[in-house]
N, C-alpha and C positions, 0 to 999 in steps of 0.2 A: 439482566446484563452482568450483574455481579458474578454469578456462577460461571457464565460464559468466559469472562475475562480471567477468573480464577483458574479455569482449565487451561487457558493460554499460558499463564505464568507457570503452572505446574509442568506442562509439557515442555516448556523452555528451560526447565531445570531449577525453578524457584521453589521455595517452601513457603506455605502459608503460615505466618507466625500468629498462632491463636492466643498465645499467652499475653499479648500486649493489650492493655486496657487504656482506651483513650478517654480523655475528659472533654467537656464541652457539650453544647446543646445538640450537636450533630455527630456525636461519637459513633453512633450506629452506621453512619454513612461512610466510614473509613475502614480500610483493611490494609494489612502490611505484609510484604513479601520479601524474602531474603534469598540470595544465591551466592554461594562460595565455590569458585572453581579455580584451581591452580593458584591459590593465595590471592585471587582477585575477588572483590566484593561488589555486589549490586544490591541495592535496597530500594524498594518501591513502596511508596504510600499511595493508595488508590482511593479516590473519593467519588461517590456517585450522587449527583444532584440533578434536579429538574431546573430548567432555565428559569431564573427569577426567584429561586428558592433561597438563595443567599447572595448578598451583594459582595463587592470586592473587599470592603472593610471587614465584613463578617467572616468571609472565607479566610482572610489573612489571620484573623484572630484564632480561627479553628486550626489553621496550619501551625501557628506558633504553639498552641497547646499540644498538638500531635507531636511536634518536634521535641518538646520538653518530655513527653511520655516516652518517646523512642530513645532519647539520650539517657534517660533515667533507667530504662529497662536494659539497654544493651551497652555494654562496655567494650566497644570495638573501635580501635584506633582508625581514624580516617573515615569513619561512618558518615560524618557530615559532608564530606567531599564526594561521596558516592551515593548520595541520596537523591532520588527523583520523585516527583509527584505527578500522577496521572489523574486528570479530572475527566470523568465520564459525564458528559453534560447532555441530558435528554432534552430535546427541543421539539417544538410543534411542527417545524418545517425544515427542509434541508437548506433552503435559501438563507443567505446570511444578511441580516440587517446591519446597519451601521452600529447600532448599540451592541449587538452580539460580537461583531468584529472588534470593537473597542474593548469589550470585556475580555475576550480571549487574548488580545494583544497585551493588555495590562497584566494578565496573569503570566503568560509565557515569557514576556520580556523583563519580568521582575527578577533581578539578579541575586536576591537574598534567599538563603536557606536551602532551596531546592532547585534542581533543573525541572522545569514545569512543562507539561504537555496537556493540551485540551483536546479531547476527542468528542465531537458532537455526533449525535445520532437521533433518529426519531423512533418512536415505538413501532410504527408500521415498517420502517426500514429494518429494524432488528428482527421483527417477526418474519419478514420475507427471507432474511438470511437463515434463520432457524429452520424454516421449511425446506430450504435447499440442503442444509446440513443434515437434516433427518433422512434425506434420501441417500446419503453416503455415510451413515452413522457408524459403519464398521471400520472406517478409516480414522486415524488420528486427526484431531481438529486442525493442527498446524499444517498437516499435509493437504487437507481439503482447502484451507484458506490459501495456501500457496497455489493450488490448482486453480482456484477462482481468480486469483490475481493475474495469472498467465493465460486465462481463458479468453480467446480472441473475440468470441461472440459477446461476452459480458463487457469487455473493453470497448468494443465497437458501439454498443448501446450507450455506454457512459460517455464516450467521446462525442457522439451525436447530441447528447443532452448538453454537454459543456459548450459545444459550438452554437447550439440554438436553444436559448433559454425558454423559448415558447413550446419546445417539444414536450409532449405529455410524458411525465415520469412513468417509467415502467419498472417492473421488478428487477430486470437485469441491470438497469442503470443504477438503481438505489443500492442493490447488493454490491456492485463493484465500488460504488462511492464509499460504502462502509468498510469493505475489505481493504481498499487502498489506504484509507485513513489509519487502520490498524497497523499496517506496515510502516506508515510514516510516523505515527505517534509512539510506537514501541520500537525503539532503535535496536533492541536485542533480537528482533525477528529478522531472519535472513531469507532471501529469495533464492530458491533452488531452481535454477533455470535448466530445463531439459536440453541437452545437447542434441541437435539434429544435423544429420549430414545433408549439406546443400546439394541439390541436383545440378549437374553440369548443364549450363545454359546451352553450350554447343551441342551436347548430346541430345538435349530435349529438342533443339531445332532440327538436328539431323534426323531424328525419329519421325518428324512431321513431313519430311521431304521425300519425294521419290528419287530414283537414281539420277534422272536427267536434271532435276532441280538441284540436287546435291552437287553434281558436277559443275553446274553453272555457278553456284555459290563459291565453290572451291577456286574456279578460274578467276572470279571477281576478286576474291581475297588475295589470291596470288599476285594479281596485277597491282592491287593496292599496296601490298607489302613492298613490291619492287619500286613503285613510284606513288607515294601518298598524294602527290599533286596532280595525278592523272585525272582528267575530266571524265565525267560519266559517259559521254559519247565515245571516247577512246576505249574505255573498258568494254562497252557494248560491241564495238568493232572487233575487239580481240576475241570475244566469245561468239562472234558470228551473228550479231543482231544489228538492226538498223535503227539509228537514233532519229526520231521524228519530233520536231518542235510542235 
């Protein structure tokens, strides 16, 4: 997951800051990314943990040590106001327990030091996504993720799972679950919506009708435009049909 997220950051214009050395028991679990565009700064600290590996107090201690290391290494004005923390949390299941929900809430709603985002995923879910990505590996990662996000079949499977929790999880649903979380938890990702020309409904209807049917519809619409209050039996009389109750 670390290399996968690293690729996302790099494609989005971030640089992986390798010189930064973190202290603490979990220093190897953290990485740091920077982006400078048009005098605007973005800084992301990324941590990767398994659920239950570190409690809230322990995580806060690690974050405090990471922040000290960042401020010591980088002399950038306003860095602390543009610093975000992304926690990649590997879980055993997609379903949320009360304990996990509380854990995430306490992290993301903590107002100190960082803007915080928690992205949960399972090993199987990530592996399913990688399999799909490998089938389109010649394309940039962000382009593929954007395609998955807008793919109707994936969304339909995910929606059915959300509406019916008893539905068996399938690859399409879990892939969409993870992709949608990426776009939610990484605010710098943008959705590139493909513009499609809408087909004229009138043209589509006209193409399905023969000449006689088309003439009847035109007459009915003409009478309705003249008098919207006109009753159906009056319209049928105008076009030469008999109204039978």
